[in-house]
N, C-alpha and C positions, 0 to 999 in steps of 0.2 A: 244534419239538416233537420230542423223541426218540421212538424206536420203543417204549420201555417206557412212556412217558407216553401214547402214542397208543392202545395196546391194553390199558391197565391195567383198563378196565371190562369187558373181554370175557373169556370162558372162566372164569367164576366158579363153574361147577358142579363137582361132585366127579367125578373120573375113574372111580372104581369104580362109583358110582351110574349113570353114563352107560353103562358097559359092561353093567351088569345090565339097564338099560332096553332097550338094543339087542337083547340076547339074548331078553328077554321078548316084544318086538314081533315079532322074526323067527320065534320059535317059536309065534306067534299065541296067546299066553296072555292078552294084553290089547292094547288099541288104543293109538294114539299119545297121546290125551288122558289116559287113565287112567295110562299108564306115566309120562307127564311129571309128573302130580300126585303119584303114589306115590313116585317116585324124585327128585323135586324138580329136574328138569332142563328146559331150554327145549324146547317142542314142535317149533319149527321146526328147531332144531339136531338133535333126535332124528330128525325126518323125513329130513333130509339124510344123516345117518350111516347110517340103516337102508337107504336106497336105494343107498348106495355098497357094493355087494356084491363088488366086485373086490378089495378090500383087506382084510387082517385087521382085527379090531376094535381091537387094541392100536395099530396104526399109524394108524387113523382118529382115535382120541381123542388120540393123542400128536402129531398134526400141529401144526407150529409156525405160529402166525398171523403174517402179515406177509410182507415180501419174502423170497424164497428166497436162500440163501447163493450167493455167486459160485462157489465151488468145491464140488465134491461131497465126500462123506465120505471117499473114497479119497485125494484130494489133500490134504484138511485133515489126515488122519492122517499123511501124509508130512511135512507142514509142522510138525506138533506134534513128530514124532520128530526132525526136523532142529533145531528150537529146543532140545530137551532135550539133544541130542548136543553142540551148540555150547556150551551152558551147562556140561556135564560136561567139555568140553575147555578151559574157562576163557576162551572167546571168545564170551560170551553176546551175544545180539542186543538192541539197544535197540528202543523202539517205532517209531522212524523206520526202523531197519534192516528190521524186519519188514514195514512198509508198503511199502518199496521192493521187497523180495523178493516180496511178493504181486503187485505190479504186473508185475514181470518174469515171474513164474510164469504169470499170465493172458495176457501178451503172447506168450510163447514157445509156449504150448499153444493159442493161438487161441480163448481162452475169452471170451465176451462179458461185458463188465464196465463199471461206471460210473466207473472210476478215471480221474482226470485229474492232470496235472502231474507224472507220473513216479512216483507212489506212491499206495497205496490210501488211502481216506478214513478219518477218525477213527471214524466209525460202524461201518465194517467191522472195525476193530481191536477196538472194544468188543464187537461181536457175536462175534468170533472168541474173545476171551478168556472171554466168558460161556459160550459153547458148550463150552469146555474148562476151566472153572473148577476142576474137580477135579484137574487136572493142572498147569495153568499159572497163574502169578501174577507180578506185577511186584515185584521184590525189589531191595534195595540190595546189590550185591556187595562182598566184602572183597578188597582187593588181595593178590595172591599172586605171589611171584617165580617165574621160570622154573625155578630149581633145585628149588623146592618142588613145583611142578606136575609136573615130570618125575621127581623123586626119590621120590614117594609111590607105590611099586609093591607089588604083592601079594607078590612074592618077599621083599622086605625086611620087610614086616609079618609074613609067615609065619615068618621066622627069629626075629623078636622074640617072637612068641607061642610058638614052640617053646621058647625060653629061659625065658620066664615060666612056661610049663607045667612045665618041668623043675624049676625051683627050688620051685614050689608043690607038686609031687608029692614033692619031697625033704623039705621042712620044714613044709608046710601053714601058711603065714603067715595069721593072722586079720587082720581089717580094722584092728585097733589096732596092728599091727606092720608095716604097709606104709606107706611114706612116699615122697613125690616132692619133690625139691628143684630149684629153678631160680633163676637170677639175672636181674634186669631193671634197666634204667636208669630213673632218675627225675629229672626236671628241675624247676627252679624255675619254668619257663615251663609253664603248663597246656597240655595237648595237645588238649583239647576245650572248646569254648565253646558253651553252650546258646543256644537261640533266646530273644529278648527281645521285649517289646512296645515298639514305636517308632512314630514319626510316619509316617503313610502318605505315599508319594510320594518319600521320600528315597532317593537312589541308593546311599548307603553309610552303614552303621551301624557305629560303633566300639565297642570294648570294651576296658577297661583290662587290660593284661598286666603280669605281675610284672617282666619284664626283656626287653631285646632280645636279649641273649646268654644262652645256656643254660649252667648250671653243673650238670653231671651227677653224680649219686651212684648207687651200685649197691646194690640190696637183694637179699639172699639169703633166700628164703622156702621153708618146708617144711611140708607138711600130709599128713594121712592120710585115707583114706575114712571113718574113724570120726569125723571132725571134730576131730582133735587137731592143733594148730598149734604147731610149734617156734618160740620167739621168734626174730625175724629178726636177721640181721647187716646192718649198714649200713656201707658203705665210702665214705669222703669223699675228694674229689680234693685232697689236701694232704699235706704231709710229716709234720707232727706232729699227734697226736690231742689233742683237748680235750674234757673232760667236758661243757662247756657246749653242745657240738654235739648231745648226746644228750638235751637237755631235751624232755620230752613223748614220749619213745619208748615203744613198747609194753613192758610189764613183762617183764623178763628179756632184753631185747635187748642185743646187744653191738655196739660201734662200733670200726672200724678205719680207718686212713688209708693212702693210697697216692697218689703224684703223679698217676697216670693216672685214678684213681677206678674202675678196673675190677677184677674178681676176678683174683687171681693164685694160683699153685699153693700157696704157703705160706699165703696167706689162707684158701683153701678147706680146707687141713689144719686150721687153727685153728677154722674153722666146724665141721668134723667132730668135733673135740674137744668143742665146745659141744653138738653133737648127741648125742654119747655121754653127756654129763653129764645131759642132759634126758631121753633115752629110756631109758637104762640097760639095754641088751641083755644077756642072759645066755645060757648054753648051753641052759637050759630054755625061754627065751623069746627066740629070735633075731629079727632085724629084716631086712626087705627094703627097700633104698633104690634108687629108680629115678631116674635122671638122664640128661641129654642128653650128647652127645659132645664137650663142650668140653674143650680140652687140659688145663686145670687140674684136671679131674675124672679123665680117662681115662689121662693120662700121669704119674700121681703114684704113685711106688713107696711113699712114706711113707704115703699114704692107704690103699693096698692092704694094707700090713702092719698098720695099725691096725684095718682092717675085719676081717681074718682073726683078729686077737687078741681082738676084742670081739664075735665072732659076728654080724657084719653082712654080708649078701650084697648086693653092688652090681651092678645091672643097668643097662646103657646102652640108650638108645633108638636106633633107626636114624636116620641122618642125613637131614635135610630132611623129617622126618615129625612133628616135634614139634607143628606147628600142628594136627595131626589127633588125636594120641594122648596128648600130655603133659597131665596133669590141670590143672596150674597155668595153662598157656597157654589151655586150653579154657574154663575157668569163673572163674578167679580174677583174672588180670592185667588183663583188660578192665574189670570192675567197679571194681577198685582204682584204676586211672588215671582213671576217670570220677568216682569219689568224691573223689580227690585234686584233680582240676581244679576241682570244686565248692568244696572247702575253700579253695583258693587264691583263687577268685573272691570268696567271702564275706570272707576275710581282707583283701583289698585294699579292699573296700567299707567294712568296719567300722573298719579302722585307718588308712586313707588314707596308707599308706607302703609302700615297696618291701619285698619279701621278701629276707631275708638268709639265708646258710647256717645260721644259728642258729635259724631258724624252720621250716626244711623238715621236720625230723624230727617236730616237733609236729603239723604238718598231715598228714604221712604217718601218724602214729599214729592220728589221728581217722578217716582213711579206712580204715586197716587193720582197726580194730575193727568197722566196718560190714560188711566183707567176711568176717570171721572167723566164718562160720556152717557148721553141719554140712551144710546142703543144698548149698551151693556145693562143699564138699569131696567129698561123696559123688557128686554129679553129674559132677564132673571125672573121677573114676576110672571111672564107669559109661559115659560117652560114648566113652571110648577102649577099652572092653572089657578093662580091667585088673582091676577088681573091681566086681561079680562078673565072673569070667573069661568072655569071649565073643570067640573068635577070628573069628567071622563078623559082627561088628558093622558092618563096612564091606562094601558091596555092590560088584558089578562096575562099576557106574557111577562109584563113587568113584575107581577106578583108571584110568578111561578117559583122563584127561589124559596119563598116562604111557605110553599104548599106542603101539607102534611104527607101527602102520598102522590107519587108520580102518576099513578094510574088515573087519578082524577084530573090531571092536567094534560094527559097525553093527547087529547083531542082539542087542543087549544085552537080557538077560532082563527087567530092571526096566522097560524101555520096552515091549517086545513084549507082556508080560502085561497092560499097561494099555491099549494102543492098537493091539493086533494086528488086522489086517484081512486076510481071505483074498484079497481082490482085490489089495491092495497087495503081499502076499507073492509074487504070481505075476507081478510085472513082469519080463520079460526085457529088460534094459537093455544087453546086450552089443553089439548092433548099433545102438545109439542114434546118431542123426544130429542134431546141434544145429541145422543150418541148415534142416531141414525138419520143423517140429513137426507133430503130428497134428491132424486136424480136430476141431472141437468139436461136431459133430452128435450124437455119441453118446459119453457119458462112459465107456462100457464098452470103447471102442476105445482102449486105452492101451498098444499095442505100441510106440509111439514117444513116450511121455510124457516131458516134460522135468521133472525133479525139482529140488527146491531144491539138492541137492548138485551138480547140473550147473551151475546158475547161479552159485553161490558155494561152491566145494569146501571141505570141512572140513579145516582145517590138520592135518597129521600132526605127530608128535613132532619137535621141532627137534633136529638132530644136534649133538652136542657136538664142539668142536674137539679133535682128538686131539693129545696132547702127552705127551712123555716126562718133563716136569718134574713135581715133586711126588711124594708118596707114594701108596700104594694108598688107594682110597676106604674110609672108615670103615664099620663094620658094627655091628649090635647084638651085644653080648657080655656075658658074666658077668665083670665087672671083677675081682671078688675071687677068681676061680678060679685054680688053680695054672698051667694052661696059658697063660692070658692074662698072668699075672705073669712067667712065664719068657720069653715072647716079647717083652714090654716090656723086660725087663732085657737081653736079647740085642740088641734094637734100640738101646737107649741106649748099650750098650758099643760097638757098631759105630760109632755116631755120634761117640762120644768119641774112639775111635782115629783116625777120619778127621780130626777137628779137630786132634788132636795132630800127625799127619803134615803136614797143611796148615800148621800153625804153624811146625814145624821147617823146612819148605821156605821159608817166608817169611823166617825168621831167616837162613838160609844166603844167600838172595838179597840181603837187606839188607847182610849183612857183605861179600859179594863186591862189591856196588855201592859200599860205603864204601871198601874197599881200592882199587878202581879209581879213585875220585875222588882219594884221597890220592896215588896214583902219578902221576896226571896233573898235580896241583898241584905236586908236587916237580919234575917234568920242566920245567914252565913256569918255575918259579923258577930252576932251573939255567941255562936258556937265556937268561933276562932278565939275569942278573948272573953274571959269571965269578968274582967275588970277593965273595960276600955277607958281610954283617956277622953274625957268629954271635950277638951279643947280641940283635939284632933278631929273628932267627929264633927263638931260645929264648923271647924275650918273647911273640912271637905265639903260639907253641905253648902257653905257659902260659895266656894269655888264653882261647884256644879251649877248653882242657880245663876251665877254671873255668866257662866259659859252658855247657858240656855238663852239668856237675854241678849247677849252680844254676839251670838254665833253668826257666821256668814250665811245669810238666807238665800244667796244665789249660788250656793255650792251645788255640785252635781250629785244626784242621788247615788248612794252607794249600792242600793239594790237595783239590779238590772230589770226587775219586774215592776219597778215603781211606775205608776200611771198618773197622768195628768187628769185631775178630777173634772176638768171642763171638757176636754176633747177626747179623753180616754186613750191618748197616745202613750205608748210605752217608752221608757227610757232606752230599752235595748234596741228599739227601731229608730232612735234619733241619730241620724247620720249628718245632720246639718250643723251640729254644734250649737243648738238653741239654748237660750238662757233658762234656767230653772230657778224656782223659788219655793221655799217651804213655809207653810203657815205656822206662826208662832203658837197659836192656840191648839189647833187640831193636828199639827205636824204632818199634814198631807202635802204632797208635792203638786206643782202646777207649772206649766210653761209661763215664762215671764210675759209673753205677748198675750196668752190666754187670760191670765189673772190680773193684768194691768199693773204689774210690779213696777214701782217707781222709787220708793224710799228704801233705807237700809233694813228696816224691820217690816216684814210683810204679814198682814192679817187678812185672810180671805173675807169676801163679802158675806159668806154664810155665817162665819163666826162673829162678824161685826153686828149682824142683824139678829143673832141668836140670843135668846133669853136664858139659855142654860147657865 
């Protein structure tokens, strides 16, 4: 029998009535029997409380019935603070972790306890959670990468909110003219499978899936806090687009095709044209578009020019922070994929056939309509502090995972205001000795108390590997502003000049190597025969030249270290069977898609424009 069942028939009297009865008897305004009848409280309990004159009335009536807790209030407050800190650091404790920690805490501090087997009992855990039920609860965490945990900092968010406040003060965008756009992958294989009713005792329960291999499509979605949704763009992983693929799509949607199935720079420019046609921004009614830092959004000069021409202000979110602040990620994408998984499950059950690429959009359209609500849209912008504007939407505890040192975050205001204790705050732990824990005779003697942080230290921020490779880390910026456009143009010009220099050096190296090979071949021929046949030599040369002119330019490179001079991708890492082409002039290799290979004979743009 649990403790709650054991004492459920006791202490049924009202606390305020008991306090009034105690005061009446102590002031001798009435006796025990009259006070018990008038205030409807047990006479024996009233007699015991009145005679307990050493304690305040509130502490007498609030006394907990049953076994006393193993730890005092001071140590439990430390334990609660440690649990919350670990959760804020993304290293939350499981129930078994907490039970083991409680056992070690009692053992190190020589506290008498009923724990056995190296961990606290299940009833201690239930009692601990019940005593702190206003602060603690058992939750299912969401996985978060190390980059996101360390990247969500107050400095980055302050920079984003400064930019947002700047553009709002400049043009005062209403809710109907603020939009957020984001792309997400959608597979024919459902990502979530609901629980079902099955036979009890079976070890494994199966559920029908649409396919074993995923076929990924990309959806580009845009919404505003006023509940306005721009019809989505759907990108299929194929070369040629077919109207049959768009069967059942949301009204006004557009479909595109690309071999990878992912968003590309030119595809996002086409989506932006679609966005302009739908929203129709003007000088009197400008638009604010908020997006993440994907390269197809932020490294697109054509997009910036279109935005400046059509009165659209583009603001980028800080990197590794979209899971906290991007409206579509917060409230839309999760329900969308849940509804889509349900539509896939129902389709498989009712049709009894596999899903083809021609069925995906119809299922997506049904799920999209269910998520296309004003409540989802408005909540997405509200929880990130975008609209209504609230730069203090995130507390100090939200930034704790990215803190450089735990000691700086240990006195977090959000925790201390809830569980602050004068006794706990006065712990001098500088001279702590782990090997000699303090006695348990008096819980006020805590000069050598072992805290949860000493038993299992809180992890600090993981240091990143310092490297000179790669560019500068991205930041939140106003993409459509003149300074950003100028910096982007300078960066692209610098990159283009560097590629041109590298290409010319490769051409010179190839030619020098070719000349050296011909010289060596001629010397070998002269040494082998003192009187060669001219006809044979001329015939060999003719065949060689014909082979160079008519060779298959789309052949696969024989050298595994061959690189594409456009994207620098190596042939050894090419696992998708991409088409390659070799320039007839410089003999360098390039991906067919990167170099724009179309005819049988390929000459790269550098050689076409070269005057060498």
